[in-house]
MIMIKE-668230 format. One line per 4 residues: number of its first residue (from 1); for each residue z negated, y negated, x negated of N, C-alpha, C, CB. Coordinates in steps of 0.05 Angstrom, whole numbers. Glycine has a CB too. Example, Ala and Ser with C-alpha at 12.3 -4.5 7.8 and 13.67 -1.06 7.14 Angstrom:
BEGIN
1	-156,114,-264,-156,90,-246,-156,66,-264,-181,89,-226  -142,45,-257,-143,21,-273,-157,-1,-258,-114,12,-282 $
END
This chain:
BEGIN
1	2,19,-18,11,3,-2,-5,-19,-8,11,12,25  21,-36,-16,33,-65,-53,34,-83,-20,87,-59,-88  2,-90,-17,8,-117,10,-22,-134,-4,2,-101,59  -15,-152,-8,-45,-177,-4,-57,-178,11,-45,-202,-3 $
5	-56,-181,39,-73,-179,63,-66,-156,87,-70,-207,75  -84,-149,98,-90,-140,123,-96,-155,150,-108,-126,118  -69,-154,154,-72,-179,177,-65,-164,213,-40,-210,167  -43,-141,210,-30,-130,233,-32,-103,232,-3,-136,235 $
9	-33,-83,249,-29,-64,251,5,-52,239,-38,-63,275  20,-73,247,51,-77,251,60,-75,230,61,-102,262  39,-82,207,56,-87,179,47,-62,158,45,-121,163  32,-38,173,27,-18,161,56,3,162,0,-8,173 $
13	66,13,143,82,45,151,64,64,147,110,56,131  86,84,162,64,108,159,54,121,135,72,129,170  62,114,107,58,127,81,24,100,76,96,125,55  35,76,82,12,64,80,-14,72,85,14,48,89 $
17	-6,77,115,-39,79,132,-46,112,125,-38,74,176  -21,129,120,-28,155,97,-39,153,67,-2,169,91  -41,137,63,-51,132,35,-74,115,39,-29,117,15  -82,110,59,-115,94,61,-129,117,66,-123,69,89 $
21	-123,131,85,-131,159,101,-134,176,83,-113,171,123  -121,182,65,-129,201,43,-147,189,24,-108,211,29  -145,166,15,-173,154,2,-194,155,12,-174,131,-1  -191,148,40,-220,146,50,-232,181,61,-220,119,80 $
25	-220,200,52,-233,231,56,-236,242,24,-208,255,77  -215,226,6,-236,219,-25,-262,214,-25,-230,194,-40  -266,187,-12,-289,181,-11,-315,197,17,-283,151,-10  -299,200,32,-326,209,42,-333,240,28,-326,210,78 $
29	-318,251,13,-318,279,3,-342,273,-23,-282,292,-7  -330,256,-38,-352,252,-53,-349,217,-57,-351,272,-81  -362,210,-50,-373,178,-51,-381,158,-74,-396,177,-39  -394,183,-93,-409,182,-121,-388,166,-139,-416,215,-136 $
33	-361,183,-131,-339,163,-143,-332,154,-143,-327,159,-149  -340,129,-130,-328,104,-114,-351,85,-117,-320,110,-80  -371,96,-126,-395,78,-129,-396,58,-156,-421,96,-128  -403,33,-151,-402,4,-170,-372,11,-187,-436,0,-198 $
37	-348,12,-167,-322,19,-180,-309,-9,-181,-303,42,-165  -320,-27,-166,-317,-60,-164,-349,-75,-175,-308,-70,-125  -357,-71,-185,-375,-88,-197,-374,-114,-201,-378,-82,-215  -380,-135,-202,-390,-157,-208,-362,-177,-186,-392,-159,-247 $
41	-350,-164,-175,-330,-173,-145,-357,-185,-123,-309,-135,-126  -335,-210,-109,-354,-214,-85,-337,-216,-60,-374,-241,-89  -351,-208,-33,-329,-204,-8,-338,-222,5,-326,-177,9  -329,-238,18,-335,-269,32,-333,-251,63,-305,-302,25 $
45	-356,-255,79,-347,-242,114,-359,-252,132,-354,-212,122  -334,-271,135,-330,-299,145,-333,-282,180,-292,-318,132  -353,-291,198,-346,-277,225,-352,-311,245,-375,-242,234  -324,-316,251,-342,-338,278,-343,-325,310,-320,-373,283 $
49	-348,-299,299,-355,-287,341,-367,-271,332,-329,-272,370  -385,-256,344,-406,-251,340,-399,-212,340,-427,-269,362  -410,-201,307,-410,-174,306,-434,-162,306,-396,-165,287  -419,-135,304,-447,-105,304,-429,-86,272,-446,-73,352 $
53	-419,-74,293,-398,-54,281,-386,-58,248,-372,-56,300  -370,-75,251,-352,-90,227,-368,-100,216,-332,-109,231  -384,-115,221,-396,-137,203,-415,-120,185,-413,-161,221  -429,-100,189,-445,-82,182,-435,-71,163,-453,-67,198 $
57	-408,-59,172,-392,-34,154,-379,-42,132,-368,-18,169  -367,-71,135,-359,-85,111,-365,-82,97,-358,-102,108  -399,-99,106,-417,-102,89,-432,-74,71,-434,-117,105  -432,-54,82,-444,-29,77,-419,-20,51,-447,-8,110 $
61	-398,-15,53,-371,-9,53,-373,-25,21,-350,-23,82  -369,-49,25,-373,-69,-6,-399,-67,-21,-371,-103,0  -422,-65,-15,-439,-56,-33,-437,-23,-47,-463,-59,-18  -426,-10,-26,-427,18,-37,-408,27,-64,-418,36,-13 $
65	-387,-3,-62,-365,-4,-82,-380,-14,-112,-341,-28,-69  -396,-30,-99,-417,-46,-120,-416,-74,-117,-411,-41,-151  -394,-91,-88,-395,-110,-87,-416,-120,-69,-373,-114,-85  -415,-156,-87,-436,-162,-69,-421,-169,-49,-456,-181,-76 $
69	-435,-188,-23,-424,-205,-4,-444,-225,1,-415,-191,20  -421,-242,16,-435,-265,22,-424,-278,44,-435,-282,0  -440,-289,66,-437,-291,94,-436,-326,98,-465,-275,111  -431,-325,123,-419,-360,135,-453,-366,150,-382,-359,171 $
73	-470,-339,153,-497,-346,172,-488,-365,201,-523,-369,151  -497,-375,220,-488,-382,243,-475,-397,236,-502,-387,263  -449,-396,257,-432,-420,260,-437,-443,265,-418,-419,275  -468,-443,282,-465,-467,290,-484,-480,268,-472,-470,321 $
77	-493,-476,241,-498,-493,221,-490,-491,201,-515,-496,218  -463,-489,202,-445,-488,183,-426,-516,180,-429,-464,189  -409,-526,160,-389,-537,164,-369,-543,185,-382,-530,152  -375,-518,202,-347,-518,226,-365,-533,249,-333,-479,240 $
81	-383,-537,251,-396,-549,283,-385,-581,268,-445,-544,292  -389,-588,244,-379,-622,241,-352,-621,243,-385,-639,210  -341,-597,248,-308,-604,250,-281,-599,226,-308,-633,255  -297,-584,205,-279,-576,186,-256,-558,200,-295,-561,163 $
85	-232,-550,196,-211,-536,195,-213,-509,191,-196,-546,180  -205,-498,203,-206,-465,186,-185,-463,168,-202,-436,206  -167,-481,163,-153,-473,126,-179,-488,108,-111,-496,114  -188,-506,111,-202,-522,97,-223,-509,88,-208,-543,108 $
89	-231,-494,110,-254,-469,104,-253,-441,90,-263,-460,128  -233,-440,97,-222,-409,69,-219,-423,46,-184,-389,73  -214,-449,41,-188,-460,14,-207,-457,-3,-171,-494,11  -237,-461,20,-273,-471,-3,-284,-444,-11,-308,-490,19 $
93	-281,-430,11,-295,-394,11,-280,-384,-5,-292,-372,40  -250,-390,-15,-232,-370,-37,-248,-374,-60,-196,-380,-44  -263,-399,-66,-274,-409,-98,-290,-393,-100,-286,-437,-104  -303,-374,-77,-328,-366,-82,-324,-334,-74,-351,-384,-65 $
97	-302,-319,-72,-298,-289,-69,-270,-286,-74,-306,-277,-42  -277,-262,-91,-247,-253,-89,-230,-236,-69,-243,-241,-110  -245,-239,-44,-226,-230,-20,-248,-233,6,-212,-194,-25  -228,-227,38,-246,-247,40,-248,-229,82,-230,-289,29 $
101	-265,-221,99,-256,-208,124,-271,-229,142,-265,-172,129  -244,-234,156,-251,-263,181,-237,-244,207,-228,-306,174  -269,-257,226,-262,-250,255,-274,-281,258,-278,-220,274  -247,-289,286,-237,-312,299,-231,-305,321,-217,-325,287 $
105	-242,-336,344,-232,-326,356,-212,-329,370,-243,-322,363  -197,-341,354,-165,-354,358,-149,-334,357,-153,-374,336  -128,-317,365,-109,-314,360,-93,-320,339,-104,-319,374  -80,-307,315,-64,-326,294,-80,-333,269,-56,-355,308 $
109	-109,-333,278,-135,-347,257,-124,-334,239,-172,-342,260  -127,-305,228,-119,-300,202,-96,-292,185,-130,-287,199  -70,-311,198,-48,-308,190,-44,-330,184,-32,-297,204  -60,-350,194,-63,-383,183,-80,-374,159,-82,-409,207 $
113	-101,-371,157,-120,-358,139,-100,-348,114,-138,-331,155  -88,-331,111,-75,-318,91,-48,-330,80,-70,-293,101  -49,-352,94,-22,-376,85,-38,-401,67,-5,-395,121  -63,-394,68,-71,-419,54,-88,-409,29,-87,-440,76 $
117	-90,-382,31,-113,-371,4,-89,-344,-20,-152,-345,27  -106,-351,-36,-86,-322,-58,-99,-299,-56,-85,-326,-97  -128,-299,-43,-144,-275,-50,-144,-265,-19,-177,-283,-65  -144,-232,-19,-141,-208,4,-156,-221,28,-156,-176,-6 $
121	-147,-221,46,-157,-226,78,-153,-202,90,-142,-248,97  -178,-197,109,-170,-178,126,-180,-177,151,-175,-156,116  -155,-178,169,-162,-191,196,-184,-175,206,-137,-192,217  -206,-184,220,-227,-168,225,-235,-168,265,-253,-182,202 $
125	-215,-184,272,-211,-193,305,-196,-221,297,-245,-198,327  -172,-219,317,-172,-253,314,-162,-256,355,-137,-270,280  -187,-260,371,-179,-261,389,-169,-229,399,-162,-282,387  -153,-240,421,-139,-218,435,-119,-199,424,-126,-228,454 $
129	-110,-210,388,-88,-209,383,-89,-185,370,-78,-230,372  -94,-170,337,-100,-148,333,-135,-152,315,-73,-135,318  -131,-116,307,-157,-112,291,-155,-84,277,-184,-113,311  -134,-92,261,-116,-74,247,-144,-54,225,-87,-98,225 $
133	-168,-58,218,-187,-38,207,-196,-30,221,-202,-42,192  -201,-39,243,-216,-11,272,-199,7,276,-224,-20,308  -164,-3,267,-154,19,277,-155,37,253,-128,14,290  -152,36,231,-151,46,215,-185,72,211,-144,22,197 $
137	-188,65,217,-223,87,225,-209,101,250,-263,63,240  -202,92,269,-189,110,290,-177,123,288,-179,106,305  -144,121,271,-131,134,261,-138,160,237,-118,116,254  -158,154,225,-173,171,220,-195,188,225,-175,166,213 $
141	-203,175,247,-216,201,264,-203,215,285,-239,193,278  -178,206,292,-155,218,301,-150,248,287,-132,198,295  -139,233,261,-133,260,237,-155,285,230,-130,246,207  -170,274,226,-204,290,225,-208,312,251,-234,262,232 $
145	-195,297,274,-200,320,287,-179,330,296,-217,318,304  -153,328,300,-124,335,310,-104,335,295,-115,318,328  -103,318,270,-66,318,266,-64,297,269,-43,332,286  -49,274,270,-38,248,277,-5,262,289,-37,223,245 $
149	2,283,286,22,293,301,29,311,325,31,300,288  49,312,337,48,335,361,24,320,382,38,372,348  18,298,385,2,288,399,-1,283,425,0,275,391  -21,283,447,-21,261,476,-45,243,461,-31,278,516 $
153	-37,211,476,-67,195,467,-60,171,497,-67,175,422  -86,173,514,-86,159,531,-104,138,529,-86,172,549  -107,110,534,-111,91,527,-128,70,553,-86,85,516  -148,78,556,-158,68,586,-176,46,586,-173,89,602 $
157	-179,22,598,-188,9,609,-176,-31,606,-214,19,603  -182,-44,587,-179,-76,580,-158,-70,562,-207,-93,565  -127,-62,576,-112,-58,547,-94,-89,543,-86,-24,549  -100,-119,568,-85,-135,562,-103,-160,546,-70,-141,585 $
161	-132,-148,546,-146,-171,522,-157,-162,501,-168,-188,531  -159,-125,492,-159,-109,478,-150,-111,454,-153,-96,487  -163,-125,434,-148,-119,410,-148,-98,397,-154,-132,394  -158,-76,396,-168,-54,389,-144,-44,392,-190,-42,401 $
165	-132,-39,427,-119,-30,446,-86,-34,431,-127,-47,475  -83,-59,415,-51,-75,412,-48,-60,387,-48,-115,407  -73,-66,362,-71,-47,335,-70,-18,339,-95,-50,318  -81,-2,354,-82,25,357,-48,34,369,-109,32,377 $
169	-43,20,385,-23,26,399,5,24,382,-25,8,422  5,-9,369,30,1,343,24,17,326,41,-20,325  7,32,315,-5,33,293,6,67,300,-39,19,289  5,78,323,17,103,330,43,113,339,7,109,344 $
173	58,79,339,86,93,331,96,105,305,103,76,335  80,103,294,92,114,257,89,136,267,74,109,222  61,157,286,65,184,287,83,198,309,41,195,288  81,215,311,94,244,345,69,238,347,107,291,343 $
177	79,214,381,52,212,385,56,204,418,37,188,362  57,214,439,70,205,469,33,183,472,80,246,502  44,168,493,25,142,492,16,143,524,42,109,482  -9,144,537,-6,137,567,-31,122,569,-3,163,590 $
181	-17,91,587,-43,64,581,-49,70,604,-38,28,574  -75,71,612,-84,64,647,-102,45,645,-99,90,667  -95,31,666,-110,3,672,-106,-13,705,-97,-20,647  -117,-31,704,-113,-38,730,-79,-57,726,-143,-58,743 $
185	-72,-64,741,-40,-77,739,-59,-106,729,-14,-81,778  -69,-123,740,-76,-138,725,-98,-138,686,-85,-148,747  -96,-108,685,-102,-114,648,-82,-92,645,-142,-108,628  -57,-97,652,-39,-84,632,-28,-95,597,-16,-83,649 $
189	-19,-67,597,-4,-81,565,9,-107,567,24,-61,552  3,-132,544,10,-154,549,44,-156,544,-8,-172,533  72,-161,559,90,-162,568,97,-162,533,95,-182,592  90,-176,508,99,-181,492,95,-146,467,85,-211,487 $
193	72,-137,480,65,-108,464,78,-84,475,33,-101,465  85,-89,496,99,-72,510,138,-68,502,91,-82,541  137,-100,498,171,-99,487,169,-94,452,191,-135,495  138,-90,449,151,-88,409,141,-61,414,132,-110,373 $
197	131,-41,423,128,-12,424,157,4,441,96,-7,442  169,-6,465,192,3,464,212,-2,433,202,-9,488  214,-25,431,235,-35,408,221,-14,380,232,-79,400  204,-1,386,203,23,362,207,54,367,175,22,350 $
201	218,63,399,227,79,410,199,96,425,246,92,390  178,82,424,155,90,423,159,111,450,134,65,422  142,136,462,147,138,483,119,135,505,163,162,482  122,118,510,101,108,526,97,114,562,103,80,521 $
205	84,115,584,81,116,610,47,100,616,84,150,620  59,84,638,33,59,646,29,85,670,44,14,660  -6,79,680,-19,88,701,-33,78,708,-27,105,702  -41,79,745,-65,59,744,-90,80,749,-63,33,771 $
209	-78,106,745,-107,122,743,-106,144,733,-121,128,766  -130,147,713,-143,174,694,-124,203,706,-186,179,703  -138,209,727,-131,238,739,-105,254,731,-130,236,768  -77,245,744,-54,253,744,-48,259,710,-36,230,759 $
213	-60,250,693,-58,251,656,-76,260,641,-56,226,642  -95,260,655,-122,273,634,-122,303,628,-153,269,648  -112,316,642,-108,357,634,-90,350,603,-78,384,668  -67,329,602,-48,319,586,-60,320,562,-37,294,593 $
217	-88,302,563,-96,282,540,-101,312,510,-135,257,553  -97,296,491,-118,307,472,-135,285,454,-102,324,451  -132,268,458,-139,237,460,-155,221,484,-114,226,459  -169,209,494,-174,197,510,-190,169,495,-186,214,528 $
221	-183,145,493,-187,118,480,-201,102,500,-159,103,472  -224,104,509,-238,82,525,-245,54,513,-263,93,532  -235,30,531,-246,8,526,-255,-10,546,-232,-3,513  -277,-25,538,-292,-41,553,-285,-64,574,-303,-50,537 $
225	-280,-72,590,-263,-93,604,-278,-126,588,-270,-89,647  -268,-135,575,-273,-163,562,-283,-180,571,-257,-175,557  -301,-187,588,-317,-211,596,-302,-234,584,-348,-211,585  -309,-233,557,-316,-265,541,-283,-272,543,-332,-265,498 $
229	-263,-253,548,-229,-255,542,-219,-276,576,-209,-211,541  -237,-269,590,-228,-274,617,-227,-305,618,-247,-260,641  -210,-318,631,-211,-352,635,-223,-351,665,-175,-371,634  -225,-331,676,-232,-334,705,-246,-319,706,-217,-332,725 $
233	-274,-312,712,-307,-307,711,-299,-288,743,-335,-344,712  -285,-302,762,-278,-289,780,-269,-264,776,-266,-300,790  -242,-268,761,-222,-240,754,-236,-218,756,-209,-237,725  -258,-230,725,-277,-205,709,-287,-187,729,-305,-217,692 $
237	-302,-204,753,-310,-190,763,-304,-167,785,-320,-202,766  -267,-180,795,-254,-159,813,-249,-138,801,-231,-165,824  -250,-128,770,-243,-111,749,-267,-97,728,-224,-128,733  -289,-112,740,-311,-101,728,-323,-76,739,-329,-120,726 $
241	-322,-52,717,-327,-29,733,-313,-6,742,-333,-36,751  -290,-15,750,-265,-2,763,-259,19,743,-237,-22,768  -258,23,712,-252,49,704,-276,54,682,-221,52,693  -289,81,692,-305,101,682,-314,114,682,-313,103,676 $
245	-321,142,660,-313,163,666,-345,173,656,-282,172,653  -350,194,664,-382,211,663,-372,244,655,-402,211,703  -393,255,650,-387,285,648,-365,297,677,-421,300,649  -375,293,686,-356,306,711,-335,303,716,-361,301,731 $
249	-320,264,715,-294,274,709,-281,291,681,-281,251,712  -296,294,662,-286,316,634,-289,334,646,-302,321,605  -290,350,667,-287,375,663,-264,382,684,-315,389,666  -250,366,687,-223,372,696,-204,371,656,-210,340,728 $
253	-222,362,631,-197,353,616,-191,386,601,-203,322,591  -180,388,574,-180,405,559,-206,398,545,-156,406,544  -212,433,533,-233,436,527,-229,417,495,-240,469,529  -214,413,479,-209,398,456,-207,374,454,-192,403,446 $
257	-206,354,482,-206,324,489,-227,310,474,-210,318,519  -213,290,445,-235,277,436,-236,245,455,-232,276,401  -258,246,460,-259,215,478,-273,197,451,-284,216,514  -259,171,450,-261,155,437,-270,129,447,-244,156,427 $
261	-283,108,436,-292,79,448,-298,61,420,-324,82,471  -286,46,417,-291,14,389,-321,11,400,-265,-27,394  -330,5,406,-355,7,413,-357,-33,410,-376,33,389  -376,-46,432,-394,-31,446,-382,-27,477,-424,-45,445 $
265	-401,-4,485,-391,-1,514,-417,-13,533,-382,34,522  -405,-16,557,-428,-23,572,-428,3,595,-424,-56,586  -412,-5,606,-413,21,626,-388,44,638,-424,8,652  -366,31,619,-349,41,616,-350,86,614,-341,22,594 $
269	-372,89,596,-372,117,588,-393,120,597,-368,127,562  -410,134,617,-437,144,622,-455,155,598,-434,165,642  -473,155,602,-494,166,573,-487,205,584,-546,152,578  -485,204,592,-483,238,600,-458,244,577,-471,247,642 $
273	-433,241,569,-414,241,566,-420,245,534,-401,221,580  -439,232,524,-458,234,496,-467,268,487,-491,216,503  -473,276,509,-483,314,502,-458,328,513,-517,330,522  -432,311,511,-415,339,514,-395,342,488,-394,339,544 $
277	-381,361,478,-369,366,456,-343,339,460,-359,402,454  -342,325,470,-317,311,481,-317,281,460,-321,303,521  -352,268,462,-358,250,448,-359,243,414,-376,250,458  -342,228,417,-336,224,393,-331,198,374,-319,235,393 $
281	-348,183,391,-351,150,391,-371,141,367,-367,138,423  -390,162,369,-411,156,346,-398,162,315,-438,178,351  -380,174,314,-376,192,296,-352,166,284,-367,226,306  -340,159,301,-315,146,295,-335,109,286,-288,148,331 $
285	-355,110,294,-368,81,284,-375,94,254,-400,67,307  -391,113,249,-385,125,224,-368,122,197,-379,141,231  -343,126,212,-313,124,201,-314,103,183,-290,117,224  -326,81,199,-319,49,192,-327,59,155,-346,17,214 $
289	-353,66,153,-350,57,122,-339,72,99,-376,51,113  -321,98,103,-303,113,75,-280,101,83,-300,150,70  -271,86,110,-244,81,117,-243,46,103,-239,86,154  -268,43,100,-265,11,94,-271,4,69,-283,-7,110 $
293	-285,26,58,-290,20,25,-255,37,16,-330,43,6  -240,47,27,-213,57,28,-200,31,20,-202,69,56  -210,20,48,-187,-2,44,-198,-30,24,-175,-14,79  -213,-33,24,-232,-55,3,-224,-46,-20,-267,-54,4 $
297	-221,-6,-28,-209,-6,-54,-185,-9,-58,-213,12,-65  -164,-7,-43,-138,-10,-41,-131,-39,-42,-128,3,-19  -140,-57,-26,-137,-90,-23,-140,-90,-62,-171,-111,2  -169,-92,-66,-170,-111,-92,-163,-88,-129,-213,-126,-91 $
301	-153,-71,-120,-133,-61,-135,-115,-63,-143,-129,-51,-132  -104,-78,-121,-72,-89,-121,-74,-115,-131,-55,-90,-91  -96,-130,-125,-108,-159,-120,-98,-157,-157,-152,-165,-106  -77,-189,-152,-72,-203,-181,-103,-224,-190,-37,-227,-176 $
305	-117,-204,-213,-134,-217,-224,-133,-244,-232,-138,-205,-240  -108,-264,-234,-111,-282,-242,-107,-307,-222,-98,-279,-260  -105,-289,-193,-108,-301,-169,-75,-309,-163,-130,-327,-172  -55,-305,-172,-30,-317,-168,-20,-306,-146,-12,-316,-189 $
309	6,-308,-131,11,-304,-116,27,-274,-115,19,-324,-110  13,-257,-99,21,-232,-94,47,-221,-90,10,-226,-77  40,-193,-80,69,-188,-59,65,-181,-30,87,-162,-69  51,-185,-15,39,-174,0,71,-188,23,1,-181,0 $
313	90,-168,38,105,-174,45,109,-187,76,114,-157,37  91,-186,82,91,-184,124,75,-205,118,75,-152,150  66,-236,103,48,-249,102,50,-262,134,48,-266,78 $
END
């Protein structure tokens, strides 16, 4: 993977994905071999939105590689509250760190940041846009359970605002995967995402109910309805709680079905699913460590130590 930044899943080829996942498997099998591999480096964690799993797993992954981390703290106590632009913020932080992880409420923020700095930038979520490092750990989880070819994957919930969905759907087109999208009409995939998927020749089908396709699925990827993305709270209340599964729902599923969720969940997966063999979402979250270690290792390995502009092809 010869790229400076990870901004969208669409910039990743099958070879790129498999290279990171192969390295993640090596990390998981022998983490001591990667300890202190990047001692003396510094990673900036720039989170303009709340985060638990992504921020903590990047922090943990970095420290396991010997990388120190610095953070902005509360956005309200930073210079952002004084009106500083994102471009100015990342230009300043570039002088403090060898790479940065950015989460921001505005779609396209990571692209903007990457245009203004020469250190690697990882998009950790830009509004309703993309979340490519989540996609890599999702793919790692799928591969460790099923492989990544000859699969049928169902993605259910908030497909309109779900950035994890947009990234995962794009990445799955690099493999032999049939994709089913299950959502209410108001939360269908955005037209632009559907167009891009069709342009790749992807085999996708859209549904409003899970039941007709459940027994076909190898993987069911469930997402929460994202209240914070709705411009109209009344619209949120019309669809909240509409798509839920419990252990009884899964009685009709294949025994080997893997149920995934990027977390946090609200009520879309009942707690009784946790006790079934289908539940894989906590394993999925834990996979953030080896995958993000592999990603950081790859990006820093590729980075030009002199800080000159690199070779990233899809900036």
